[in-house]
N, C-alpha and C positions, 0 to 999 in steps of 0.2 A: 569353169565358168558358167555353171549352172546358177548364179546365185543373182537376186533381182538388184541387187546395189550396181551391179552394170548395166543397170537401165540408166537413161537421162530426161530428165527434164529443157526443155528449154523454147523459150517465147523470141519472136525474135520476127520483124516486119508486118508484126498483128497475127504470126501465125504460131498454132501453140503444139506444140511438138514433145510424143510418150517415144520414147525411141531405146535401141539396145539389140546388142545380138538375139535368135532364137534363145538360147539359153535360160537365160537373161527375163526375157517378156513371159516363157513360161513360169518360172518359178515364181513370179510377178503373178500369173496369173492364179496358181496354187495358192498364195500368201491371201489373195482379194476375195476367195472363192468362199463363199459359206456361212462368213461371219458377221453375226446380228450386232456387235456391240463393234464399236468405230477401231479403223487401223488408220495406223499413224505407222509411213514407212519414208525413212532416207534412200535418200535416189543421190545418182550422182545431178546436180543442178538444182536439187531442192528437195521438198518432200511432197508425196502421194497419202490424201488425207481420205478414207470411206468412211462412211456415213450412213445407215439403213433407215428411211426416212420412210413415210407413204409415200408414192406419186411417182410419176417416171422419171429416167436418169436425170440428172443436172451436173452438170460439165462448167464450174468453175476457178478463177484464180482470185483469192480474195487477198494475195498479195503476189508479189513479184517470185515467188520460188514456191507455193504452195499451190500443187492443184488438187481443190475439192471435188472428188465423186460425191455423191447422196444420190437416193434414192429407191426403192424395193428390189430385194435380193432380185426377183426373176428381170428390172433393168441393168440394174448392175453387173446381172452376168453378160450385158451387153459389150462390156468393155474385158469382161476374163477372154470371155469368144474371141474378139479383135484382137488378144493379145497372141492367144494361142496359136488363132487364125494366120495373121504375119508372119508368125515366125513358123509354120509350119511351111508355108510358100515359100521363103525364104530359104529353109532347104531340101527343099524338093524342086525347087528353080533350075532347068537349066539352061535359057536364058537371064542374065545377067546386067542386063543395061541399063535399068533402076532397080530400086529399092522394095520392097516389097511393103506397103503402107495402105491401111483405112480408115477413110476418113468419120469421123462420129460428130452427125450434126444434125441440128433439128432441121426436120423438111415440113412444107406447109401443112398441117393436120395431123400430123406424126403424133398416137399416142402415147412411143415409148419413151421417148428424149422431149424434156421442159422446155417450152419456147425460148425463157431465158438460159439457156446451156449457151453457154461460146462453144466453139468449133474447134474438133480436138484431132490431132492426126497421131495414128502409131504408126512407127514407121519399124521395121524390122533389116537390120543390118546384113549382112554377109554374111552368113559362117566361116568360121575359123580353118577347118577343117572338111572333109567330105560329109556332106547328106547325111544325115543321122534321124531317127524317127523314135527317141529314144524320149519323152516327153508324155 
């Protein structure tokens, strides 16, 4: 289950969510990291497009099923770090009362995210097997 295609995009009630099992989130992070050329990835519920540009991270939803990420490589790493981070938290958590997640959104005077970004929540589902640290 370490395939990025097990990730899913959903838009509901004004919330944009990128979710999946930990192994799938890590696979998606590996796929997105370090690409200078545009990347287009099919995931459940839509498509994720990453484009390296200048400036801070911009998260947008140009269509109902296309999540578009753009910005400098160092700012796009925010997404990769969040994908890996919530995956690791889900794999190692003992308290499973809530899914591990991270909000990616612009905060006042933020230099790393564009003020034009829409909020994104990255969510890790609980692993189906015992915790592993193989990512």
